N, C-alpha and C positions, 0 to 999 in steps of 0.2 A: 313846522307849518302844516305838514300833512296830518299830524296827530291832532292839532287844534281843529282842522277841518273835519276830521273823522268824528271827534266828540260832538261838535256842533250838529253834524248830520244825524248822528244817533239820537241826540236830544230832540231835534225837529221831527224825526220819524216817530219817536215815542210820544211826543206831546199830544197829538189828537186822541190817541188811545187812552192816555192818562186823564185827559180832560173829559172824555166821554164816559168814563167809568161811573156807574150808578151806585147808589147807596151812600151812607154817610161814614164810610170807613176808609176812604182813600185820601191821601194828602199829597198835594203837589206844591213844592216850594221853589222859589227863586231867591238867591242871596247875592249880596255884594260881599266879597271875601277879602279881608285884609290879612297880611302875614308878617310875622316877625321871625326871621331866621335864627336858628339856634345851633350850637355845637359846630359840626363840620360845615353846615350851610352858612353859618355866620362868618366862618373863616374865609369863605369864598365871596359872600355878599353880606354886608352887615346892615344895610339900610332897611328900615321898616317900609313895607310896600302897601299901597292902597289899590293895587291892581289885581283883581281877581273876580271870579264868577262861580256860582254853584247852582246846580239843578238837582232836585231831590224828589223822589217818589217814595211814599211810605204806605203800607197796608196796616191799618190800625185795628186791633182787636182788644177790647177792654182797656187795660192800662199798659199794653205792650204793642210794639209795632216792629215790622221788618221792612226793608226796602233796598233801594239802589240810589247811589249818589254819584254824580259827575262833577268834577271840579277843575279849576285852573287857577293857579297863583303865579304871578310874575314878580320876581325880585331882581333888582339891579342896583349897581353903584358905579361911580366914576372915581378915578384916582391915578396917581403916578406910582409905578412900581415895576418889578421884574417878574415875568411869567416864564416858566420852563416849558418848552415844547418837546417833541420827540428827539430833535437833534440840535436844538439851540435854545438859548435864553434870550427873551425879548424884553427890553427895557423901554418904557415910554408911558404915555398917557393911556390908561386902560379903561375900557367899558366892559363890565362884568354883568352877566345875566344868568338867572336861573328861571326856567319855565317848567313848572311842575303840573302835570295833568294826572288826575286820579279817576279811577273807576272802582268804586267800593260798594260792598254789601254792608247793610247797616241793621242794627237792632237797638231799640230804645225802650226805656221804661219810664212811664209818666207818673208823677206824684200829684196829689191834689185832686179836686173834683172836676169832671167834664164841664165845660161852659165857663170856667174861671181861669184866671192866670195860673199856669202850671209849670213847674220846673221839670226837666227831664234829664235822664242819664242815658248815655249810649256808647256804643263802640262800632267802629267801621273798620272793615278789613278788605284788602283786595290788592290792586296793582297801581303803581305810579310810573308814569313815563317822565323822566327828568332829563331835561336838556340844559346842560351847563355850557356857557360860551364866554370866551375872553377875546375881545378885539383890541389889538395893539397896532396902531397905524394901519397898514395894508394887510396885516396878518390876522388870522383868526384861528383860535384853538378851541376845539369842541369835544365834548363827550356826551353821548346819548345812551341811556340805558333804561330798561324796564326793571323796576324794583318791586318786591313784595313788601307790603307795609300794613301798619295798623294805626288806628286813630281813635283814642278815647275822647269822649265829648261830654260837655255839660252845657245845658241850654235852658231857655225860658221861653214860653209861648204865651201870648196875650190875645185872646179872641176879641174881635170887634163886636160892637153892640148892634141891636136892632136887626134890620134886614140883612146885615152883613155878619151874622153870628157864626157862619161857617168859614169866615176869612179871619186870618190871624197874622199879627206881626210876631216874628220870633228872632231870637238871637242865640248864638252858640259859640263857645270857646272850645277849640279842638287842638290836640297835640298830635301832629302828623309825624310818624316815624317810618322811614323807608329803609329797609335793610340794604347793605352794601351789594353792589352788582357791577360786573365788569371791572373796570379800573377805578370806579367811583366808590368812595367810602359811603357809609350810611349818611342819610340826609334827614334833617328834622327842622320843623318850624311850627310856630304857634299861630293858628288861624283864628280870627274873630269874624264871624259871619253875622250879617244883619239882613233880614229878608222878610218876605211876605209869602204866606201859604194859603192855599185854597183847599178846603176839605169837602168832599162830596160822598 
């Protein structure tokens, strides 16, 4: 909860400066982020998630950009099973959660001509804070770790017409890979982002 509050606070503090930036080379985006857990993450939580949010700032120069991305994905499932704790095995109806928060640096390359629909390729790297939790009856088992990770990305941006030519809809598919940290194995999931960007 403290990490979620910290990310929201950083985003709100950065927002006025990003929106006030002059010139037509800065991009601010807001996305709805969905996630499909993979590998170790899927063994812990297998359900597709529609809960997520992303904030992104990019500095564009020519056909390339660099920037910063903040994200949150929440994955969960329910079921009956046995969970091993430090000193006991708990059997019962389980609620499993993964909350993954990311702070990533990004670089992108854009194809096609400015002012038209354009695909882009990118890579993001930085840190993930991943909170995994299992609730069984009155018992809770958690692990929280900072992970170093990387996220290759493929996306598409579509500028709006008329007086809204500097606003765009965009979508991206990203493979998030967070290295093992603490007692937690590596975590991975596929994100699908749909959002809106303002370029100034």
